[in-house]
N, C-alpha and C positions, 0 to 999 in steps of 0.2 A: 597477465593477472587473470585468474579464473574465479569469478564470484557468482555464486548461485543467487538469483533474485529471490528474496524472501518475502517480498511484499511491496506494493506500491503505496505512495503517499495517498491517503484517502482524499477524494475530491471535496470532502467536507472541510479540509484545511484550506484557508484562503490562499489564493495563488501567490501573493507576495510572501507569505510565510513558507509555503512549499518551496518556492524558488530560493529563499534565503537559506533554508535547511539544506537543500540540495547543494548550494554553493559552498556551504560550510563544510560538508563532507567531501566536496570536490577539490578543496584547496590543498596544495601539497603540504606535507608535514614539514615543520621547521627542521633545519639541518641540525643533526645531533653531533656534537663535538666528541672527538676521541680524547685520550689522555694528553695528547700533545697540544690540545686546544685548537687545532685546525679543523674546520668543518670538512666533511667528505666532499669530493668533487660533485658538482650538480649535473644531473642528467638533463639532456635537452627535453623540455616539456613537450609532450605530444597531446593532441586533442583527446585521443582515446584514453590516455593516462589520467586525464582529469575527469573522465566519465561524466561529462556534462549532460544532464537530462534536458529535455525540452518541454517544460511545463506549458500548458495552454490555458487560456482563460477567456471567458466570455461573460459579460454581465448578464444578470437575470433579465428576462423579458417580461413584458406586461401580460402577454397571453400567448402561449405557444400552441393553443388549440386543443390541449389535452383536457379531457373531461374529468371533473372532480367527483369523488365518491360522495354519496349522500349521508352515509353513516359509517362508523368504524366497523372493521372486520377483524375477527380473531387472528392472532399471529399464527403463521404457518411457515415452517422452514421451506416448504415447496415454493412459496411466494418469492423467496430470495433467488430462485433460479429462473424466474420468468424472463423471457426475452421480449415480451410485448408490453409489460407494465412495470413501472418503477415500484418496487416494494415500499410499503409505508416506512419500514425501518430505514431505508436509504434516505427517505425524506427527512426523517428525524436526524440522521447523521449529517445531512447537508445543512440543516438549520442550526444544530447545536454544536457541531464539531469545532467550529471556529472558537468557541469558548472553552470547551472541555479539553482541547489539546494543550491549553496553557497550564493544565494541572501539573505536568511534569517539566514544563519549560520555565515557569516562573516561580519565585519564592512564594510560600503560602499566602503571605499578606497581599502580594501583588495579584496573585491569581484570584483570591476571594474578592478583592476590590474590583476586579474586572467584571464580576457578576452582579455588582450593585445596581447596574443599569437595567437588569432584567426583572420582570415581574416574578412574584414568588413561585409560580408554577414552572416557568422557564429556568429559574435558578435551581430549583429542585431537579429538573430534568438534566441540567448541565452537570450537576454533581453525581447523579445516578449514572450518566454516560461516562464520566471520568472514572467512577468505580468500576464499571463494566470493562473499560479499556485497561484497567490496572490488574484485572484478574488474569493471571498467566496460567501455565500448565498445572499449577497446584492451587488455583483459586485464591482464596484469601491469604494463604501462606505466601504466595508470590506477591500479592498486593501489599502486604505489610512489610515485606522485605525490601521492596523497591521504592522509588521516590514517591509514587502515588500515595503511599501510606502516611505521608506527612500531613495530608489534608483529611485524615480519618475523622477528626471531631466534626468537621462540617458535613462530611458524608453521613455520619451517624445521625445528625439532625435531619438531613434530607430524607433518610429512610423513614424516619418517624413522620415527617411532613407528608410523605407519599402514601402513608397508611400501610406500609409494609411491616406489620407488627412482628411476624416471625423472623424476617430477615434482620430487622432492627435489633431484636433480642440476641440473635447469633452474633451480630457485629459488635454489640456492646460487650458480650461475653469474650469475644476475641480481643478487644481492646483491653479488657481487664487483665488478660494474661501478662500484660506489660507492667502491671503494678498500679498503684493508686493514682499516679500521675502519668498519663500517656506521653511517651517521648515523641514529639513531632520532629526532633532532630534525627536525620537519617543515620548518622553514625551511632548515636545512642541506641536507636531501635535495632540496628544491625547486630549489636552485641548479644542479643537474646538468642540468635539463631546459631545452630550448629555449624553453619558455614564459616562463622567467625573464629572457630577453634582450630587448633593445629591439625586435628584429625579430620575436620570438616564433616564429621558424622552427625546425623540427626540426634538431637537431645530430647529430653522430656518435654521441653517447651514446644519444639517442632511437632512432636507427635500430637500434643493437645490441639495445637492450631490446625494441623492437617485434619484432625477429626472434625473440627468445626467447619472446615472448608468443604468437606463432603456434603454437609447439609445445606450449606449456603448456596451452592450452585456454581456452574461453570460460566464462562463468558457467553456461550451459546444460550444457556438457560436465562441469563440476564438480558439477552436480546429480547426474548419473549416477555420478561417481566417489565421491561421499560416500555415496550409497545402497549402492554396492558395498562400501564399507568397513564399513558397518553390517551388511550382509547376511553378511559373512564373519567377524563378531565376535559369536559366539552369545549371550553374556550381554547385550551391548548391543542386539542385534536384539530379543531377548525383551522387554527393558525398553521399547523404543520401541513395539513392536507392542502391548504390554499397554495402552498409552495409548489405543488405539482405543476400548475399551469405557468409557473415562472421560471422553470428550469430552462437553461440555455440548450441549444443543440449540442454543444460540447459536453455538458453535464449528462445528457441523455446518451450520447455516444460513448462516453466513458463507462457508464453502467453496462451498456450493451456489450462492449468488447470484453470487459471484465467477466461478465456472465458467460460469454462464449468460450473464452480461454479456460475458464474454470471447469469446463466440461471434459477436458482432455488432460491426462497426465502424460507429458511427453517423455517421461522416463520409462514408460512401459515399452514393451517390444513394438517395433514399427507396425507389425501386422495389426495389433490392437489399435494403435493410433489411426491407422488407415481405415479400419472398420468404423471407428467413431466419427471420423471425418465424413465418411460415405453416408452416415445416417442423417447428416444435415442437408439443408437445401443448398443449392449452388451459391447464392449470395452469402448465406451464413458461413459456408465453408471458406469462401474467399476472404471474408472479413476476419474470420478466426485465424487463418494462416498469416495474414498480414499483421494482425495484432500480436500474435505470438512472436513473430520476428521483431516487431517494433519494441516490445517490452524488453527483450534481450539487448537489442541495439542501443536503446536509450540508457540501459543500465551498464553495459560493458563493451559495446561495439560489436563489430562483425566477428572478431576473434572469439569472443565469448559465445556468440550465437552458435557458431559451428562447434564449439567445444561442448556445449550443454545439450540436453535432450532435444530442445527445439531444433537443433541443427539437422535432425533427421528429415525435416520437411523442406530443406533448402531448395530442391527442384520445384516444389509447389510454390515456394515463396517467389521464385523468379517468374513463374507463370502468372501468379496473382498480381505482381507488380506491373507486368505488361498488360494484364487485363484491365487494370484501372488507369492505364495511360502513363505509367511511370517507366517509360522505356529505358531511360538512362540508368535508373536505379536497378532495373531488371538486368541490364548488361553488367553492372558491377557485381550483382549476385552471381551471375553466370561465371564471371572471372574467378570468384571465390570457389565455386563448385569445381571449376577446371583445375584447381590446385590439389584436388583429391584424386585418388585412383579411380578409374572407371571399372565397373559401374559405381556410382557414388555410394559410399558406405552408409547405409541407413542406421545400422546398429551403433549406438553412441559409444559403447565400450570399444568396439572395433575401430571406430573412427579415431578415438583417442589413442589407442595403442599403435595404430599404423601410421599416424601422422603427428600427433602432439607429443607422444611419449617416446619417440624414437631417438631423441637427443637430450642432452643435459641442458637445462635452462632454456633460454630464449635464443633462437637463431634467426638466420635470414628468412627462412620460410615463415616463421611467426611474424617477422616484421612486414613481410609482403602481405600476408593475410590481414594483419592488423591495419596496414596502410589503407585498406579499402574503407575503413571507417573515415579516415581523412577525406577520401574521395567522395564518400556520401555527403559529408559536411560541406565539401567545397562546391557542391552544386548550387548554382544561383547565388554565389558570393559567400557561402559559409555562414556560421552562426553570428548573431549580433545580439547585444543586450538592448532591450526596448523598455522604456518607462511609460506605462499607461496609467495616468492618474497616480495613485499611490502604489501601484503594482509594478514589480520588476519582472520582466519576462525574458526568456532566452529563446529567441527564434532561430531555428536552424535551417540548413540548406536542404536536408533530405525531403522535406515536404510530405512526409508520410501521413501524418495525422489528418491534415486537411483534405488530402486526396481520399483517405479512407472515410472521412466524414461525408464528403460529397457522394461517394459510392453508396454509403448507408442511406442517405437522404434520397438518392435516386431510386433506390429499391424499397423506399418506405419502411425502413427497418428501425427507425428511432422509436424506442418505447415511450409510453406515457405513464 
């Protein structure tokens, strides 16, 4: 199975919820019966077929030694790529994400009830954050089409409470396109869109809503709008900023690795990847290489790693694993590399055509390569489910995250 990673669960989502969602998608589909009523034969379940992620969790600390800012600073997209300081936007997500994520997971009444414990400013922030997360490729058009749109009345009121007069007016105008009574029911709202017709072509309603979407702003635009709202709300800003010194080592590590990996597109030619890696410091390069492998490994195992663009750096991964003291893991990676023709094919398309696409379906070679995932998990006893307080964790054998964290701390890389 080849699946391109499209994004990681944001660390603003509580660990128990992230683990539950991960397990939900990891469960095997129910057997589908044919006309005879007999279920198809079951395949033997393998660890890599379940694609079990390894979420990590650490409680907030009282004081991690990070220095707090004295006053708000204007939002800048450059701040989000810093590897030395946690951007204020990430602090917002860390504090409010646990509430806003319920926007699409819970029925409206349950979601809104979950915000009752928040003070008015935090409640407004949660709704603005939920709105921002619901803005897809087509902005408001996507928002109203998907589940997030069922909480539009509460979001409308939050826009007014936040003093966003222009955005409030556009949002009200967009809601009015649905008629005198706004349809909070997803199926009723969906009928307005051209997607619901046989032709699936955009209709007059779609075009009017898309026109409003252009003025309302993109998800990136709304990142800045939300930061600005918090910056001009003193008590709320102070509360969010104070979270900086409470971030656990793992929270800081997660931001660092995400920032590092985001600097390189592994689908580009290897020469370009190599050039970008060379521009980093040695510790940064080592950590980025390990994080890139680990993201693919946790999502789809060793087979997916070699199949996707990140597979181009397999030799560097083996060296990096050895560098941080994971010699057994490094040897497993070298076993995988040895399954490819020498010299190792850095070009992803070439690697696919010469090794993955030379046969129909899945064969013994795929089984052997994929079996390395089991070998990784088997180290130190394999994965186990742990219950820490109210949180469920899946702790695995590879030991990659904690070794990477130790490496980052040793080199004083954790951002504040």
